[in-house]
C-alpha positions in Angstrom: 88.0 142.6 215.3 90.7 141.6 218.2 92.2 138.6 216.9 93.5 139.4 213.4 96.0 142.2 214.2 98.0 139.6 216.0 98.3 137.3 213.2 101.1 136.7 211.3 100.9 136.6 207.6 103.0 137.6 204.4 103.1 141.2 203.4 99.9 142.3 202.2 99.7 144.5 198.6 97.4 147.8 199.5 94.1 147.4 198.0 93.7 149.1 194.8 92.6 153.1 194.4 88.9 153.7 194.6 89.4 155.2 191.2 91.3 152.6 189.8 88.5 149.9 191.2 85.9 152.3 189.0 87.9 152.0 186.1 87.7 148.3 186.3 84.4 147.9 187.9 83.0 147.1 184.1 85.4 144.4 183.7 84.5 142.9 187.3 81.2 142.9 185.8 80.2 139.9 184.3 81.9 138.1 187.4 84.4 136.5 185.4 84.5 137.6 182.1 88.1 139.2 181.6 90.1 136.5 182.9 88.1 133.5 182.0 87.7 135.4 178.6 91.6 134.7 178.3 92.1 131.0 179.6 93.5 128.5 178.0 92.4 124.7 177.3 93.5 122.3 180.1 92.0 118.5 180.8 93.0 115.7 179.2 96.5 115.2 178.8 97.1 118.8 178.8 97.2 119.2 182.3 97.5 122.5 184.3 100.8 123.3 185.7 99.3 123.1 189.2 98.1 119.6 188.3 100.4 116.4 189.9 102.1 117.6 193.1 99.9 116.5 195.3 99.6 112.9 195.9 96.4 111.0 196.3 95.2 109.7 199.5 96.1 106.4 201.4 92.5 105.5 201.4 90.8 108.2 199.7 87.6 105.7 199.0 87.7 106.5 195.5 89.2 105.1 192.2 88.1 105.7 189.2 87.0 103.1 186.8 89.3 103.6 183.8 87.3 100.9 181.9 83.9 102.8 182.1 85.7 106.5 181.5 87.5 105.2 178.4 83.8 103.4 177.2 82.0 106.8 177.9 85.0 108.6 175.9 84.4 106.2 173.5 81.1 107.8 172.3 82.7 111.0 171.2 80.5 113.5 172.9 81.8 116.8 170.8 79.0 118.8 171.0 75.6 120.0 173.1 73.5 117.8 170.4 75.5 114.6 171.3 74.6 114.4 175.0 72.0 112.0 174.6 74.7 109.3 173.4 75.5 109.3 177.3 73.3 106.5 179.1 71.7 109.1 181.6 69.9 111.7 179.1 67.3 110.9 176.8 65.0 113.9 175.0 61.7 115.1 174.7 59.3 114.6 171.9 60.2 118.3 171.2 64.3 117.6 171.5 64.7 119.5 175.3 67.3 117.0 176.7 65.9 115.2 179.7 67.8 113.6 182.6 66.6 109.9 182.8 64.7 109.2 185.1 64.2 105.5 185.3 68.2 104.9 186.2 67.9 105.7 189.9 70.4 109.0 189.6 70.4 111.1 192.8 68.1 114.4 192.4 71.2 116.9 192.6 71.7 119.8 194.5 73.9 122.6 192.5 75.7 124.9 194.6 76.9 127.6 192.4 74.4 129.2 189.8 73.4 132.9 189.1 71.0 135.1 187.9 71.6 137.6 185.1 73.7 140.2 185.6 72.7 144.0 185.8 74.5 147.3 187.2 74.7 150.8 186.9 71.8 152.2 184.7 71.0 149.0 183.0 68.0 147.4 182.3 66.3 145.6 184.3 65.9 141.7 184.2 62.4 140.2 183.4 63.2 137.1 185.8 59.8 135.5 184.7 60.8 135.4 180.8 60.8 132.3 179.6 63.1 132.1 176.3 66.4 130.3 174.9 69.0 130.4 176.7 72.3 132.1 175.6 75.3 130.4 177.7 78.5 132.5 178.3 80.0 129.1 176.6 79.5 127.6 173.3 78.8 124.0 173.4 77.3 123.5 169.8 80.6 124.0 168.2 83.0 120.7 168.1 84.7 120.1 171.2 85.3 117.5 174.0 82.7 118.2 176.1 83.7 116.0 179.0 87.0 115.1 179.0 88.9 118.7 178.1 87.8 122.3 179.1 88.5 124.6 175.9 86.4 127.4 176.9 86.4 130.3 176.2 87.8 129.8 172.9 86.4 130.9 169.7 85.1 134.3 169.5 83.8 133.8 173.6 86.6 135.5 175.5 86.0 138.7 172.8 82.1 139.3 173.2 82.7 138.3 176.9 85.0 141.1 177.5 83.0 143.1 175.0 80.0 142.9 177.0 81.4 143.3 180.2 83.4 146.8 179.4 79.4 148.4 179.0 77.7 147.0 181.3 77.5 149.8 184.0 75.2 151.4 181.0 73.6 148.7 179.3 72.2 145.1 180.0 73.5 142.8 177.0 71.0 140.9 175.9 72.6 137.7 176.7 72.4 138.6 180.1 68.4 139.1 180.0 68.0 135.4 179.3 69.5 134.5 182.6 66.4 134.6 184.0 64.7 132.6 186.9 62.6 130.9 184.4 65.2 129.4 182.7 67.1 128.2 185.7 64.0 127.0 187.1 63.1 124.9 183.6 66.4 123.5 183.7 66.3 122.3 187.4 62.9 120.5 186.1 64.5 119.2 183.4 68.2 117.6 185.1 65.7 116.7 188.4 67.7 119.1 190.8 66.4 119.3 194.1 67.9 122.7 195.3 70.1 125.3 193.8 72.5 127.6 195.7 72.0 131.5 193.9 75.1 133.3 194.1 75.5 136.9 193.6 78.7 138.8 193.1 78.8 143.0 194.5 81.7 144.7 192.6 83.1 147.8 193.5 80.6 150.1 191.8 77.1 150.3 190.8 76.1 146.6 191.5 72.5 145.1 191.8 73.2 141.9 191.9 72.5 140.9 195.6 69.4 142.8 195.5 68.0 141.3 192.2 68.8 137.7 193.1 67.3 138.1 196.2 64.3 139.7 195.2 63.8 136.4 192.7 64.5 134.1 195.1 60.7 133.5 196.3 60.1 132.3 192.2 60.8 128.9 193.4 61.2 126.6 196.9 63.9 124.8 195.7 66.4 128.1 194.7 68.8 128.3 198.3 69.8 132.2 199.2 73.1 133.4 199.1 73.9 137.2 200.0 76.6 139.1 199.5 78.3 142.5 199.9 81.4 144.1 198.5 84.1 143.7 201.9 86.0 146.8 200.4 86.0 149.6 203.0 84.5 147.7 205.3 82.3 149.1 208.1 79.2 148.8 210.0 76.9 149.7 206.7 78.4 146.2 205.4 77.3 144.4 208.8 73.9 146.2 208.0 73.4 144.8 204.8 74.1 141.6 205.5 72.1 141.5 208.9 69.1 142.6 206.9 69.7 139.8 204.3 69.6 137.4 207.1 66.6 138.9 208.0 64.9 139.3 205.0 65.7 136.2 203.1 67.4 133.8 205.2 70.5 133.9 203.4 72.8 130.5 204.0 76.2 132.2 203.4 77.6 134.6 201.1 79.4 134.6 197.6 82.8 136.2 197.7 85.2 136.7 194.8 88.5 138.2 195.7 89.4 138.5 191.7 86.6 141.2 191.1 85.8 142.1 194.3 89.9 143.6 194.4 90.0 142.5 198.2 92.2 139.3 198.5 91.2 137.1 201.5 94.0 137.9 204.4 93.7 141.7 204.1 91.8 143.1 206.9 88.5 144.2 205.1 87.8 140.4 204.3 89.1 139.6 207.9 86.1 141.2 208.9 83.8 139.7 207.1 85.2 136.4 207.7 84.8 137.1 211.2 81.3 138.4 210.6 80.4 134.9 208.5 81.7 132.7 211.2 80.1 134.3 214.3 76.5 134.1 212.4 77.2 131.1 210.9 77.2 132.2 207.7 79.0 129.8 204.8 81.4 131.1 202.5 81.5 130.3 199.0 84.4 131.5 197.0 85.7 131.8 194.0 89.7 131.4 194.3 92.6 130.9 191.6 93.1 131.7 188.6 93.4 130.9 185.0 97.0 132.3 184.5 95.9 135.5 182.3 94.5 137.5 184.3 96.1 141.1 184.9 99.3 140.3 187.7 97.6 142.3 190.9 94.1 140.6 190.0 95.8 136.9 190.4 97.9 137.9 193.5 94.1 138.6 194.8 93.4 135.0 194.3 96.2 132.9 195.3 95.0 129.8 197.5 97.9 130.2 200.4 96.0 133.4 201.0 93.3 131.6 202.7 95.3 130.3 205.5 95.0 133.5 207.4 90.9 133.6 207.7 90.8 129.9 208.0 93.4 130.0 211.1 92.1 133.6 212.9 88.5 131.7 212.9 88.1 128.3 213.2 84.0 127.8 213.2 84.1 129.5 209.3 83.3 127.4 206.8 84.5 128.0 203.2 84.0 126.4 199.8 86.5 126.8 197.2 84.4 126.9 193.8 86.3 125.8 191.1 89.0 123.9 193.3 91.3 127.0 192.3 90.6 126.8 188.4 94.0 126.0 187.1 95.3 126.4 191.0 94.3 123.0 191.6 97.3 121.4 193.5 97.6 124.6 195.8 93.8 125.1 196.7 94.1 121.0 197.4 97.1 121.7 199.9 94.9 124.7 201.5 92.3 122.5 202.1 94.3 119.6 203.3 95.9 121.7 205.9 92.2 123.0 207.0 90.2 119.6 206.5 86.9 120.3 208.9 86.8 124.0 207.6 87.4 123.4 203.7 84.8 122.0 200.8 85.9 121.7 197.0 83.4 123.1 194.3 83.9 121.0 190.8 82.4 123.3 188.8 84.3 124.1 185.3 86.4 121.4 186.1 86.5 118.3 183.0 86.5 114.5 183.9 90.3 114.0 184.4 90.6 117.2 186.9 87.4 115.9 188.5 88.9 112.2 189.2 92.4 113.9 190.1 90.6 115.9 192.9 88.4 112.9 193.7 91.2 111.0 194.8 93.0 113.6 196.7 90.3 114.7 198.8 88.2 113.6 201.8 84.9 112.9 198.8 82.4 113.7 202.0 83.5 117.3 201.5 83.3 117.6 197.7 80.2 119.4 195.9 78.7 119.5 192.3 78.0 122.8 190.7 77.2 123.6 187.5 78.1 127.6 187.5 74.9 128.1 185.3 74.7 130.3 183.1 78.6 129.8 181.7 78.0 126.6 181.2 74.2 124.3 180.6 73.5 122.3 183.8 73.4 119.0 181.3 77.4 119.4 180.8 79.0 120.0 184.5 76.6 117.0 185.6 77.5 114.8 182.9 81.0 115.7 183.8 80.6 114.2 187.2 78.5 111.4 186.6 81.4 110.3 184.0 83.8 110.7 186.5 82.2 109.0 189.6 80.7 105.8 186.9 81.0 102.5 189.3 81.6 104.9 192.4 77.9 105.3 193.0 78.2 106.0 196.7 81.0 108.8 195.7 78.2 109.9 193.6 75.7 110.3 195.6 77.6 112.3 198.3 78.9 114.6 195.8 75.7 114.9 193.9 73.4 115.3 196.9 74.6 114.2 200.2 77.3 116.3 200.6 75.3 119.5 200.0 72.6 118.9 201.3 74.6 118.2 205.0 76.8 121.6 204.4 73.3 123.3 203.5 72.1 121.7 207.2 74.7 122.7 209.2 75.2 126.4 207.6 73.0 129.3 207.4 72.3 132.0 209.7 71.6 132.2 213.3 69.6 135.1 215.1 
């Protein structure tokens, strides 16, 4: 790279050693297990520390309809079994939750899904298997499903961490339910038009990109994304991404600075971003944290560290998934400084946080995502529907049009 060494940037910690990366590889294997496992509740009236410092836009094109939000809250959706209390859902004769087709909702684009993780010498996942899905988060226990986020809670965090610890030698039974066939069934039930499949390449023994891309062909609605771990960037990394472009037509890559152990302003990540900008590949990035991760992992995902690549590569298109998790204001500040380059994903946020984000950023650059199989698609879909009730144009954009436009203008070029 010729233009990044001259950039001014804050001093950056060195990458962790290979030995330490290998030691933490199992923790990273679930692409979120360790950090999310210690998350605290946020949403409702318990706002995260980084919410409240960014003013609404003067003309955001969005104002939440508080009366409609109050009416939805009064329905008391306290578990997944209550979801059919909501006006957008019904149930089949067999009891399956279905999105209603008779009320004019858009066929949504889900920009954030994953197939099951298997790494190291763990057993291969049968992507054609149809079975009950074991989600990472339990929506059968009592909770405010829409207006608060209380996950992981109970035994969820413990179970996720235990599973992650051994995943390099054993594929958990839960992961074996995260199949293409099961995702297809949810796309059908929720009438989704597309789903972006995002692989996470951990530091060692990772098969996720190869497994994800091999399963893409099972449904035309699957949008292929690729990925590499940028640590120690070399020509081999470029060769891998070039092959993913050629063989699968990937539209972009998934990048996870916390669990790939490479912050966005490090030279290795900068080289990856340069490649993506040159090849018109979108970058879908986890950013921010719960506040409970190990300190060096949190440091890797500070939103301000996105300034360096965004300034260095004006053609880079970047989606901040989760809108920073708990670091919403910091992520909004980055996005508002680079409004032509940054989109925000809503996965994992409860209704109050979604309305907060919609009031403070260009609503044409905000995207629906479920983060399946952490969540049933219906849960995140219901949260976005609730937040946008009374704002049909914004709802249409967030659920479908914004993503369709981004995916149409992104993707690999020869």
